[in-house]
PANUTI-47869 format. One record per residue (C-alpha): chain; x negated, y negated, z. Coordinates in pm, whole numbers. Last residue first. Layout:
+-------+--------+--------+--------+
! zakol !   east !  north !     up !
+-------+--------+--------+--------+
!     A !      X !      Y !      Z !
...
+-------+--------+--------+--------+
END
This chain:
+-------+--------+--------+--------+
! zakol !   east !  north !     up !
+-------+--------+--------+--------+
!     A !  -1917 !  -6251 !   3182 !
!     A !  -1929 !  -5875 !   3167 !
!     A !  -2268 !  -5713 !   3208 !
!     A !  -2442 !  -5580 !   2899 !
!     A !  -2383 !  -5211 !   2840 !
!     A !  -2639 !  -4982 !   3005 !
!     A !  -2970 !  -4968 !   2826 !
!     A !  -3019 !  -4679 !   2591 !
!     A !  -3268 !  -4418 !   2711 !
!     A !  -3618 !  -4549 !   2652 !
!     A !  -3723 !  -4672 !   2310 !
!     A !  -3712 !  -5041 !   2397 !
!     A !  -3951 !  -4999 !   2689 !
!     A !  -4188 !  -4789 !   2477 !
!     A !  -4181 !  -5056 !   2206 !
!     A !  -4267 !  -5325 !   2461 !
!     A !  -4563 !  -5120 !   2581 !
!     A !  -4690 !  -5051 !   2228 !
!     A !  -4640 !  -5408 !   2108 !
!     A !  -4819 !  -5555 !   2409 !
!     A !  -5103 !  -5304 !   2373 !
!     A !  -5145 !  -5387 !   2004 !
!     A !  -5135 !  -5760 !   2078 !
!     A !  -5426 !  -5736 !   2325 !
!     A !  -5600 !  -6071 !   2357 !
!     A !  -5346 !  -6298 !   2189 !
!     A !  -5041 !  -6159 !   2371 !
!     A !  -5261 !  -6119 !   2682 !
!     A !  -5313 !  -6495 !   2710 !
!     A !  -5258 !  -6514 !   3086 !
!     A !  -5557 !  -6283 !   3125 !
!     A !  -5619 !  -5912 !   3073 !
!     A !  -5896 !  -5726 !   3258 !
!     A !  -5659 !  -5495 !   3444 !
!     A !  -5305 !  -5473 !   3300 !
!     A !  -5035 !  -5438 !   3566 !
!     A !  -4718 !  -5265 !   3453 !
!     A !  -4384 !  -5321 !   3626 !
!     A !  -4056 !  -5146 !   3545 !
!     A !  -3762 !  -5290 !   3737 !
!     A !  -3397 !  -5187 !   3769 !
!     A !  -3308 !  -5334 !   4109 !
!     A !  -3465 !  -5673 !   4029 !
!     A !  -3475 !  -5931 !   4312 !
!     A !  -3637 !  -5742 !   4600 !
!     A !  -3817 !  -5529 !   4341 !
!     A !  -4026 !  -5832 !   4250 !
!     A !  -4191 !  -5814 !   4592 !
!     A !  -4549 !  -5842 !   4470 !
!     A !  -4567 !  -5956 !   4109 !
!     A !  -4673 !  -6310 !   4205 !
!     A !  -4963 !  -6181 !   4414 !
!     A !  -5139 !  -6114 !   4084 !
!     A !  -5250 !  -6475 !   4038 !
!     A !  -5067 !  -6704 !   3795 !
!     A !  -5294 !  -6987 !   3680 !
!     A !  -5609 !  -6774 !   3666 !
!     A !  -5444 !  -6476 !   3497 !
!     A !  -5692 !  -6192 !   3540 !
!     A !  -5421 !  -5933 !   3621 !
!     A !  -5242 !  -5953 !   3287 !
!     A !  -4885 !  -5866 !   3381 !
!     A !  -4620 !  -5677 !   3183 !
!     A !  -4277 !  -5696 !   3349 !
!     A !  -3996 !  -5475 !   3215 !
!     A !  -3640 !  -5548 !   3324 !
!     A !  -3318 !  -5348 !   3310 !
!     A !  -3029 !  -5592 !   3370 !
!     A !  -2903 !  -5717 !   3706 !
!     A !  -3158 !  -5989 !   3783 !
!     A !  -3114 !  -6153 !   4124 !
!     A !  -3259 !  -6499 !   4182 !
!     A !  -2954 !  -6727 !   4192 !
!     A !  -2769 !  -6486 !   4421 !
!     A !  -3065 !  -6501 !   4660 !
!     A !  -3013 !  -6872 !   4722 !
!     A !  -3308 !  -7097 !   4626 !
!     A !  -3466 !  -7320 !   4892 !
!     A !  -3688 !  -7616 !   4809 !
!     A !  -3851 !  -7862 !   5050 !
!     A !  -4196 !  -7702 !   5051 !
!     A !  -4208 !  -7673 !   4671 !
!     A !  -4264 !  -8045 !   4604 !
!     A !  -4641 !  -8106 !   4591 !
!     A !  -4732 !  -7751 !   4486 !
!     A !  -4499 !  -7731 !   4186 !
!     A !  -4150 !  -7592 !   4137 !
!     A !  -3943 !  -7912 !   4112 !
!     A !  -3942 !  -7896 !   3730 !
!     A !  -3853 !  -8193 !   3511 !
!     A !  -4204 !  -8339 !   3495 !
!     A !  -4350 !  -7996 !   3421 !
!     A !  -4117 !  -7935 !   3128 !
!     A !  -4180 !  -8293 !   3018 !
!     A !  -4544 !  -8206 !   2950 !
!     A !  -4435 !  -7966 !   2675 !
!     A !  -4211 !  -8226 !   2517 !
!     A !  -4486 !  -8487 !   2507 !
!     A !  -4722 !  -8254 !   2318 !
!     A !  -4482 !  -8225 !   2027 !
!     A !  -4595 !  -8292 !   1675 !
!     A !  -4973 !  -8331 !   1701 !
!     A !  -4971 !  -8051 !   1958 !
!     A !  -4802 !  -7814 !   1713 !
!     A !  -5042 !  -7892 !   1430 !
!     A !  -5343 !  -7867 !   1662 !
!     A !  -5231 !  -7522 !   1776 !
!     A !  -5203 !  -7395 !   1421 !
!     A !  -5548 !  -7535 !   1336 !
!     A !  -5697 !  -7366 !   1641 !
!     A !  -5554 !  -7035 !   1518 !
!     A !  -5729 !  -7074 !   1183 !
!     A !  -6054 !  -7172 !   1355 !
!     A !  -6036 !  -6854 !   1560 !
!     A !  -5951 !  -6834 !   1930 !
!     A !  -5984 !  -6456 !   1986 !
!     A !  -6317 !  -6396 !   2160 !
!     A !  -6359 !  -6756 !   2274 !
!     A !  -6042 !  -6733 !   2481 !
!     A !  -6228 !  -6631 !   2795 !
!     A !  -5978 !  -6737 !   3060 !
!     A !  -6143 !  -7076 !   3120 !
!     A !  -6143 !  -7115 !   2743 !
!     A !  -5764 !  -7122 !   2707 !
!     A !  -5657 !  -7412 !   2925 !
!     A !  -5986 !  -7580 !   2836 !
!     A !  -5880 !  -7602 !   2474 !
!     A !  -5613 !  -7842 !   2594 !
!     A !  -5865 !  -8054 !   2786 !
!     A !  -6076 !  -8112 !   2473 !
!     A !  -5774 !  -8196 !   2260 !
!     A !  -5987 !  -8338 !   1976 !
!     A !  -6178 !  -8573 !   2206 !
!     A !  -5867 !  -8718 !   2373 !
!     A !  -5526 !  -8562 !   2303 !
!     A !  -5484 !  -8432 !   2659 !
!     A !  -5565 !  -8775 !   2804 !
!     A !  -5301 !  -8945 !   2593 !
!     A !  -5045 !  -8675 !   2675 !
!     A !  -5121 !  -8701 !   3049 !
!     A !  -5071 !  -9077 !   3067 !
!     A !  -4743 !  -9071 !   3260 !
!     A !  -4889 !  -8806 !   3495 !
!     A !  -4676 !  -8490 !   3514 !
!     A !  -4948 !  -8278 !   3353 !
!     A !  -5208 !  -8370 !   3615 !
!     A !  -4989 !  -8259 !   3906 !
!     A !  -4925 !  -7934 !   3723 !
!     A !  -5301 !  -7865 !   3714 !
!     A !  -5278 !  -7794 !   4090 !
!     A !  -5107 !  -7463 !   4014 !
!     A !  -5412 !  -7243 !   4076 !
!     A !  -5488 !  -7433 !   4398 !
!     A !  -5138 !  -7379 !   4535 !
!     A !  -5147 !  -7019 !   4420 !
!     A !  -5470 !  -6951 !   4613 !
!     A !  -5343 !  -7146 !   4913 !
!     A !  -5051 !  -6902 !   4941 !
!     A !  -4750 !  -6994 !   5155 !
!     A !  -4519 !  -7242 !   4984 !
!     A !  -4634 !  -7204 !   4624 !
!     A !  -4644 !  -6827 !   4677 !
!     A !  -4284 !  -6805 !   4796 !
!     A !  -4162 !  -7040 !   4522 !
!     A !  -4334 !  -6825 !   4259 !
!     A !  -4197 !  -6503 !   4411 !
!     A !  -3840 !  -6626 !   4389 !
!     A !  -3879 !  -6809 !   4058 !
!     A !  -4007 !  -6492 !   3886 !
!     A !  -4347 !  -6578 !   3746 !
!     A !  -4424 !  -6554 !   3375 !
!     A !  -4706 !  -6328 !   3270 !
!     A !  -4513 !  -6125 !   3011 !
!     A !  -4144 !  -6066 !   3082 !
!     A !  -3915 !  -5817 !   2906 !
!     A !  -3538 !  -5835 !   2968 !
!     A !  -3278 !  -5585 !   2855 !
!     A !  -2917 !  -5570 !   2739 !
!     A !  -2893 !  -5944 !   2683 !
!     A !  -2611 !  -6202 !   2672 !
!     A !  -2384 !  -6045 !   2936 !
!     A !  -2643 !  -6119 !   3204 !
!     A !  -2560 !  -6490 !   3170 !
!     A !  -2667 !  -6672 !   3488 !
!     A !  -2938 !  -6437 !   3615 !
!     A !  -3066 !  -6328 !   3274 !
!     A !  -3060 !  -6690 !   3156 !
!     A !  -3256 !  -6810 !   3457 !
!     A !  -3527 !  -6545 !   3421 !
!     A !  -3539 !  -6611 !   3046 !
!     A !  -3590 !  -6987 !   3078 !
!     A !  -3878 !  -6943 !   3324 !
!     A !  -4006 !  -6667 !   3097 !
!     A !  -4026 !  -6905 !   2804 !
!     A !  -4235 !  -7125 !   3031 !
!     A !  -4496 !  -6842 !   3049 !
!     A !  -4398 !  -6550 !   2824 !
!     A !  -4062 !  -6411 !   2713 !
!     A !  -3886 !  -6116 !   2552 !
!     A !  -3505 !  -6099 !   2550 !
!     A !  -3392 !  -5753 !   2448 !
!     A !  -3115 !  -5588 !   2245 !
!     A !  -2945 !  -5925 !   2246 !
!     A !  -2580 !  -5922 !   2345 !
!     A !  -2520 !  -6136 !   2158 !
!     A !  -2482 !  -6191 !   1784 !
!     A !  -2738 !  -6436 !   1647 !
!     A !  -2507 !  -6734 !   1702 !
!     A !  -2435 !  -6626 !   2060 !
!     A !  -2806 !  -6582 !   2127 !
!     A !  -2871 !  -6933 !   1995 !
!     A !  -2607 !  -7077 !   2228 !
!     A !  -2750 !  -6893 !   2530 !
!     A !  -3098 !  -7010 !   2430 !
!     A !  -3001 !  -7376 !   2419 !
!     A !  -2786 !  -7368 !   2734 !
!     A !  -3071 !  -7203 !   2925 !
!     A !  -3301 !  -7495 !   2839 !
!     A !  -3029 !  -7741 !   2942 !
!     A !  -2965 !  -7573 !   3278 !
!     A !  -3339 !  -7545 !   3342 !
!     A !  -3412 !  -7919 !   3339 !
!     A !  -3570 !  -8056 !   3022 !
!     A !  -3289 !  -8306 !   2964 !
!     A !  -3384 !  -8481 !   3288 !
!     A !  -3706 !  -8598 !   3119 !
!     A !  -3510 !  -8825 !   2883 !
!     A !  -3704 !  -8854 !   2557 !
!     A !  -3533 !  -8553 !   2403 !
!     A !  -3739 !  -8358 !   2148 !
!     A !  -3514 !  -8151 !   1918 !
!     A !  -3712 !  -7866 !   1763 !
!     A !  -3985 !  -7943 !   1511 !
!     A !  -4281 !  -7826 !   1725 !
!     A !  -4175 !  -7814 !   2091 !
!     A !  -3943 !  -8036 !   2295 !
!     A !  -3656 !  -7789 !   2285 !
!     A !  -3795 !  -7437 !   2264 !
!     A !  -3939 !  -7322 !   1933 !
!     A !  -3725 !  -7027 !   1850 !
!     A !  -3862 !  -6676 !   1794 !
!     A !  -3613 !  -6436 !   1634 !
!     A !  -3655 !  -6068 !   1545 !
!     A !  -3385 !  -5862 !   1368 !
!     A !  -3485 !  -5507 !   1448 !
!     A !  -3546 !  -5197 !   1237 !
!     A !  -3899 !  -5093 !   1331 !
!     A !  -4047 !  -5305 !   1050 !
!     A !  -3877 !  -5602 !   1216 !
!     A !  -4058 !  -5497 !   1533 !
!     A !  -4402 !  -5536 !   1375 !
!     A !  -4322 !  -5853 !   1181 !
!     A !  -4186 !  -6036 !   1484 !
!     A !  -4469 !  -5902 !   1701 !
!     A !  -4735 !  -6043 !   1469 !
!     A !  -4551 !  -6375 !   1448 !
!     A !  -4508 !  -6421 !   1826 !
!     A !  -4767 !  -6698 !   1870 !
!     A !  -4585 !  -6895 !   1597 !
!     A !  -4306 !  -6985 !   1842 !
!     A !  -4513 !  -7247 !   2023 !
!     A !  -4798 !  -7270 !   2273 !
!     A !  -4916 !  -7509 !   2543 !
!     A !  -4693 !  -7399 !   2708 !
!     A !  -4460 !  -7101 !   2672 !
!     A !  -4293 !  -6891 !   2404 !
!     A !  -3952 !  -6720 !   2396 !
!     A !  -3896 !  -6407 !   2182 !
!     A !  -3550 !  -6280 !   2083 !
!     A !  -3497 !  -5919 !   1978 !
!     A !  -3174 !  -5860 !   1788 !
!     A !  -3020 !  -5530 !   1683 !
!     A !  -2966 !  -5548 !   1304 !
!     A !  -2689 !  -5754 !   1146 !
!     A !  -2923 !  -6017 !   1008 !
!     A !  -3225 !  -5873 !    833 !
!     A !  -3577 !  -5873 !    972 !
!     A !  -3821 !  -6150 !   1052 !
!     A !  -3757 !  -6484 !   1215 !
!     A !  -3916 !  -6815 !   1305 !
!     A !  -3701 !  -7092 !   1444 !
!     A !  -3686 !  -7471 !   1466 !
!     A !  -3422 !  -7546 !   1728 !
!     A !  -3165 !  -7820 !   1678 !
!     A !  -2961 !  -7963 !   1965 !
!     A !  -2616 !  -8097 !   1885 !
!     A !  -2418 !  -7910 !   2154 !
!     A !  -2291 !  -7651 !   1902 !
!     A !  -2649 !  -7553 !   1809 !
!     A !  -2834 !  -7657 !   1494 !
!     A !  -3069 !  -7386 !   1370 !
!     A !  -3364 !  -7499 !   1157 !
!     A !  -3536 !  -7230 !    950 !
!     A !  -3862 !  -7049 !    893 !
!     A !  -3869 !  -6691 !    764 !
!     A !  -4167 !  -6471 !    850 !
!     A !  -4244 !  -6191 !    608 !
!     A !  -4226 !  -5814 !    646 !
+-------+--------+--------+--------+
END
Protein backbone atom coordinates (compact mmCIF):
# COMPACT_ATOMS: atom_id res chain seq x y z
CA UNK A 1 0.00 0.00 0.00
CA UNK A 2 1.11 3.57 -0.66
CA UNK A 3 0.46 6.79 1.21
CA UNK A 4 -1.65 9.39 -0.60
CA UNK A 5 -1.20 13.06 0.30
CA UNK A 6 -4.01 15.54 -0.17
CA UNK A 7 -5.50 18.79 1.13
CA UNK A 8 -9.04 18.59 2.51
CA UNK A 9 -10.93 21.86 2.84
CA UNK A 10 -13.66 21.68 5.48
CA UNK A 11 -17.04 23.48 5.35
CA UNK A 12 -15.84 26.10 7.87
CA UNK A 13 -12.91 27.13 5.63
CA UNK A 14 -10.14 25.26 7.42
CA UNK A 15 -7.87 23.05 5.33
CA UNK A 16 -6.18 19.96 6.73
CA UNK A 17 -3.25 18.33 4.96
CA UNK A 18 -3.92 14.60 5.13
CA UNK A 19 -2.19 11.28 4.61
CA UNK A 20 -4.24 8.26 3.63
CA UNK A 21 -4.01 4.66 2.54
CA UNK A 22 -6.77 2.34 1.38
CA UNK A 23 -9.77 2.83 -0.87
CA UNK A 24 -12.70 5.08 -0.10
CA UNK A 25 -15.84 3.19 0.86
CA UNK A 26 -14.06 0.88 3.28
CA UNK A 27 -14.48 1.15 7.09
CA UNK A 28 -12.52 4.20 8.19
CA UNK A 29 -9.78 4.41 10.80
CA UNK A 30 -8.70 7.96 11.63
CA UNK A 31 -5.37 8.65 13.36
CA UNK A 32 -4.63 11.88 15.27
CA UNK A 33 -1.04 12.87 16.09
CA UNK A 34 0.39 14.97 18.91
CA UNK A 35 3.19 17.45 19.59
CA UNK A 36 5.94 17.83 18.48
CA UNK A 37 4.91 15.36 15.80
CA UNK A 38 2.75 15.34 12.68
CA UNK A 39 0.62 12.94 10.63
CA UNK A 40 3.63 11.16 9.09
CA UNK A 41 4.26 9.29 12.37
CA UNK A 42 1.28 7.05 11.53
CA UNK A 43 2.47 5.97 8.04
CA UNK A 44 3.40 2.42 9.03
CA UNK A 45 0.02 1.92 10.70
CA UNK A 46 -1.85 3.46 7.75
CA UNK A 47 -0.26 0.97 5.36
CA UNK A 48 -0.69 -1.98 7.72
CA UNK A 49 -4.39 -1.44 8.37
CA UNK A 50 -5.12 -0.52 4.76
CA UNK A 51 -3.81 -3.98 3.88
CA UNK A 52 -6.34 -5.34 6.39
CA UNK A 53 -9.22 -3.77 4.47
CA UNK A 54 -9.59 -0.34 6.06
CA UNK A 55 -9.53 3.19 4.71
CA UNK A 56 -6.93 4.91 6.92
CA UNK A 57 -6.69 8.69 7.34
CA UNK A 58 -4.17 10.75 9.30
CA UNK A 59 -4.79 14.51 9.16
CA UNK A 60 -2.29 17.07 10.25
CA UNK A 61 -4.17 18.95 12.95
CA UNK A 62 -4.72 22.66 12.47
CA UNK A 63 -1.48 24.50 13.09
CA UNK A 64 0.69 21.60 11.93
CA UNK A 65 2.58 20.97 8.68
CA UNK A 66 0.55 22.38 5.75
CA UNK A 67 -2.79 22.54 7.53
CA UNK A 68 -4.38 25.92 8.24
CA UNK A 69 -2.32 27.82 10.84
CA UNK A 70 -4.41 30.49 12.58
CA UNK A 71 -2.48 33.29 14.24
CA UNK A 72 -5.14 33.87 16.89
CA UNK A 73 -4.36 31.62 19.87
CA UNK A 74 -8.06 31.38 20.76
CA UNK A 75 -8.61 29.39 17.57
CA UNK A 76 -6.66 26.50 19.09
CA UNK A 77 -9.21 25.95 21.84
CA UNK A 78 -10.76 22.47 22.02
CA UNK A 79 -14.07 23.39 20.40
CA UNK A 80 -12.30 24.40 17.19
CA UNK A 81 -10.06 21.33 17.14
CA UNK A 82 -13.09 19.08 17.62
CA UNK A 83 -14.96 20.96 14.89
CA UNK A 84 -12.17 20.16 12.42
CA UNK A 85 -12.11 16.43 13.11
CA UNK A 86 -15.91 16.14 13.27
CA UNK A 87 -16.13 17.76 9.84
CA UNK A 88 -13.42 15.51 8.41
CA UNK A 89 -15.14 12.42 9.83
CA UNK A 90 -18.39 13.48 8.18
CA UNK A 91 -16.62 13.87 4.83
CA UNK A 92 -14.99 10.44 5.17
CA UNK A 93 -18.29 8.78 6.05
CA UNK A 94 -18.93 8.71 9.79
CA UNK A 95 -19.29 6.79 11.94
CA UNK A 96 -15.61 5.94 11.94
CA UNK A 97 -14.77 2.34 12.68
CA UNK A 98 -12.25 3.69 15.20
CA UNK A 99 -10.64 6.97 16.16
CA UNK A 100 -7.00 6.38 17.16
CA UNK A 101 -5.04 9.13 18.90
CA UNK A 102 -1.81 9.97 20.71
CA UNK A 103 -0.74 12.94 22.86
CA UNK A 104 -2.52 16.17 21.75
CA UNK A 105 -4.47 14.12 19.22
CA UNK A 106 -5.88 12.27 22.21
CA UNK A 107 -6.99 15.53 23.80
CA UNK A 108 -9.04 16.18 20.65
CA UNK A 109 -10.30 12.59 20.55
CA UNK A 110 -11.45 12.52 24.18
CA UNK A 111 -13.49 15.68 23.58
CA UNK A 112 -14.91 14.47 20.29
CA UNK A 113 -15.96 11.11 21.77
CA UNK A 114 -17.72 12.92 24.61
CA UNK A 115 -19.44 15.55 22.47
CA UNK A 116 -20.12 13.54 19.30
CA UNK A 117 -20.27 9.82 20.18
CA UNK A 118 -22.25 9.23 17.00
CA UNK A 119 -19.13 9.92 14.91
CA UNK A 120 -17.08 6.87 15.98
CA UNK A 121 -17.84 3.28 16.93
CA UNK A 122 -14.67 2.88 18.97
CA UNK A 123 -11.90 4.95 20.50
CA UNK A 124 -8.24 3.94 20.91
CA UNK A 125 -5.92 6.16 22.96
CA UNK A 126 -2.13 5.89 23.19
CA UNK A 127 -0.45 7.86 26.00
CA UNK A 128 -2.84 10.76 26.07
CA UNK A 129 -4.39 11.68 29.41
CA UNK A 130 -8.12 11.73 29.95
CA UNK A 131 -9.01 15.31 30.98
CA UNK A 132 -10.58 14.10 34.22
CA UNK A 133 -7.53 12.22 35.48
CA UNK A 134 -5.15 14.85 34.09
CA UNK A 135 -6.90 17.66 35.96
CA UNK A 136 -6.93 15.55 39.13
CA UNK A 137 -3.19 14.87 38.91
CA UNK A 138 -2.31 18.47 38.03
CA UNK A 139 -4.15 19.59 41.15
CA UNK A 140 -2.93 16.97 43.62
CA UNK A 141 0.20 15.17 42.43
CA UNK A 142 3.58 16.92 42.71
CA UNK A 143 5.04 14.34 40.33
CA UNK A 144 2.60 15.36 37.57
CA UNK A 145 3.06 19.04 38.33
CA UNK A 146 6.82 18.66 37.87
CA UNK A 147 6.42 16.51 34.76
CA UNK A 148 4.18 19.15 33.17
CA UNK A 149 6.38 22.13 34.04
CA UNK A 150 7.63 22.22 30.42
CA UNK A 151 4.23 23.65 29.46
CA UNK A 152 5.14 26.94 31.09
CA UNK A 153 8.14 27.16 28.76
CA UNK A 154 6.10 26.40 25.65
CA UNK A 155 3.63 29.23 26.30
CA UNK A 156 6.41 31.85 26.38
CA UNK A 157 6.19 34.36 23.50
CA UNK A 158 9.75 33.49 22.50
CA UNK A 159 9.41 29.71 22.79
CA UNK A 160 9.51 29.07 19.03
CA UNK A 161 12.74 31.06 18.66
CA UNK A 162 14.34 29.20 21.53
CA UNK A 163 13.14 25.82 20.24
CA UNK A 164 14.67 26.48 16.80
CA UNK A 165 18.08 27.42 18.23
CA UNK A 166 21.08 25.15 17.57
CA UNK A 167 19.28 22.92 15.07
CA UNK A 168 16.28 22.38 17.37
CA UNK A 169 18.43 21.28 20.29
CA UNK A 170 15.58 21.59 22.79
CA UNK A 171 13.17 19.76 20.49
CA UNK A 172 15.42 16.72 20.25
CA UNK A 173 15.52 16.83 24.03
CA UNK A 174 11.82 15.98 24.17
CA UNK A 175 12.68 12.64 22.62
CA UNK A 176 16.16 11.88 23.96
CA UNK A 177 15.18 12.04 27.62
CA UNK A 178 13.00 9.00 26.92
CA UNK A 179 15.74 7.09 25.13
CA UNK A 180 14.95 7.99 21.53
CA UNK A 181 18.48 7.28 20.34
CA UNK A 182 17.53 3.71 19.47
CA UNK A 183 14.93 4.70 16.88
CA UNK A 184 15.61 8.35 15.91
CA UNK A 185 17.33 7.83 12.55
CA UNK A 186 18.71 10.58 10.34
CA UNK A 187 15.82 10.02 7.93
CA UNK A 188 13.29 10.48 10.73
CA UNK A 189 15.10 13.58 11.98
CA UNK A 190 14.80 15.08 8.50
CA UNK A 191 11.02 14.52 8.56
CA UNK A 192 10.74 16.22 11.92
CA UNK A 193 12.85 19.18 10.80
CA UNK A 194 10.61 19.68 7.76
CA UNK A 195 7.50 19.80 9.93
CA UNK A 196 9.07 22.13 12.51
CA UNK A 197 10.33 24.46 9.79
CA UNK A 198 6.73 24.79 8.59
CA UNK A 199 4.68 24.88 11.74
CA UNK A 200 6.33 25.11 15.13
CA UNK A 201 4.19 28.11 16.13
CA UNK A 202 0.97 26.14 15.75
CA UNK A 203 2.13 23.40 18.09
CA UNK A 204 3.05 25.92 20.79
CA UNK A 205 -0.34 27.58 20.41
CA UNK A 206 -2.02 24.39 21.64
CA UNK A 207 -0.36 24.95 25.01
CA UNK A 208 -1.13 28.68 25.02
CA UNK A 209 -4.81 27.98 24.39
CA UNK A 210 -5.17 25.24 27.00
CA UNK A 211 -6.02 25.95 30.66
CA UNK A 212 -4.85 22.48 31.73
CA UNK A 213 -1.35 23.20 32.99
CA UNK A 214 0.19 23.37 36.46
CA UNK A 215 -0.10 27.15 36.90
CA UNK A 216 -3.84 27.32 36.10
CA UNK A 217 -5.37 23.92 36.95
CA UNK A 218 -6.31 24.79 40.53
CA UNK A 219 -9.20 27.01 39.48
CA UNK A 220 -10.74 24.60 36.96
CA UNK A 221 -13.71 22.29 37.45
CA UNK A 222 -15.08 20.06 34.69
CA UNK A 223 -18.61 18.60 35.05
CA UNK A 224 -18.82 14.81 34.93
CA UNK A 225 -21.09 14.90 31.87
CA UNK A 226 -18.26 16.54 29.93
CA UNK A 227 -15.87 13.72 30.83
CA UNK A 228 -17.89 10.56 30.22
CA UNK A 229 -17.05 8.38 27.20
CA UNK A 230 -19.90 6.15 26.05
CA UNK A 231 -18.21 4.19 23.26
CA UNK A 232 -15.90 1.17 23.66
CA UNK A 233 -12.43 2.49 24.45
CA UNK A 234 -8.97 0.92 24.40
CA UNK A 235 -6.13 2.69 26.22
CA UNK A 236 -2.54 1.59 25.54
CA UNK A 237 -0.07 3.19 27.96
CA UNK A 238 3.72 3.19 27.91
CA UNK A 239 4.58 3.12 31.60
CA UNK A 240 7.92 4.98 31.29
CA UNK A 241 6.33 8.17 29.97
CA UNK A 242 8.18 10.98 31.76
CA UNK A 243 5.65 13.68 30.87
CA UNK A 244 2.59 11.56 31.65
CA UNK A 245 3.23 9.33 34.67
CA UNK A 246 1.25 6.11 35.15
CA UNK A 247 -1.04 7.59 37.81
CA UNK A 248 -2.99 9.11 34.92
CA UNK A 249 -4.58 5.76 34.04
CA UNK A 250 -5.85 5.21 37.57
CA UNK A 251 -9.59 5.83 37.84
CA UNK A 252 -10.31 5.83 34.10
CA UNK A 253 -13.19 3.43 34.70
CA UNK A 254 -15.00 6.23 36.53
CA UNK A 255 -15.43 7.96 33.17
CA UNK A 256 -15.46 5.08 30.66
CA UNK A 257 -17.89 2.22 31.33
CA UNK A 258 -16.60 0.12 28.42
CA UNK A 259 -12.83 0.35 28.97
CA UNK A 260 -9.93 -1.91 28.03
CA UNK A 261 -6.63 -0.74 29.50
CA UNK A 262 -3.20 -2.20 28.76
CA UNK A 263 -0.07 -0.98 30.52
CA UNK A 264 3.19 -1.57 28.63
CA UNK A 265 6.24 -1.84 30.92
CA UNK A 266 9.45 -0.35 29.53
CA UNK A 267 7.69 1.73 26.86
CA UNK A 268 7.83 5.53 26.87
CA UNK A 269 5.62 8.30 25.50
CA UNK A 270 6.98 7.46 22.05
CA UNK A 271 5.70 3.88 21.99
CA UNK A 272 4.44 4.25 18.39
CA UNK A 273 8.07 4.72 17.31
CA UNK A 274 9.55 2.27 19.79
CA UNK A 275 7.21 -0.68 19.34
CA UNK A 276 5.11 -0.24 16.18
CA UNK A 277 4.51 -3.98 15.84
CA UNK A 278 3.07 -4.16 19.35
CA UNK A 279 0.87 -1.11 18.73
CA UNK A 280 -0.45 -2.62 15.50
CA UNK A 281 -1.08 -6.01 17.11
CA UNK A 282 -2.95 -4.57 20.10
CA UNK A 283 -4.99 -2.17 17.99
CA UNK A 284 -5.82 -4.98 15.57
CA UNK A 285 -7.00 -7.18 18.43
CA UNK A 286 -9.26 -4.38 19.66
CA UNK A 287 -10.73 -3.91 16.20
CA UNK A 288 -11.27 -7.65 15.73
CA UNK A 289 -13.34 -8.13 18.85
CA UNK A 290 -17.08 -8.62 18.62
CA UNK A 291 -18.57 -5.77 16.58
CA UNK A 292 -18.92 -2.53 18.45
CA UNK A 293 -22.43 -1.48 19.29
CA UNK A 294 -23.94 1.01 16.83
CA UNK A 295 -22.68 4.55 17.22
CA UNK A 296 -24.74 6.64 19.61
CA UNK A 297 -27.48 8.82 18.19
CA UNK A 298 -26.77 12.51 17.95
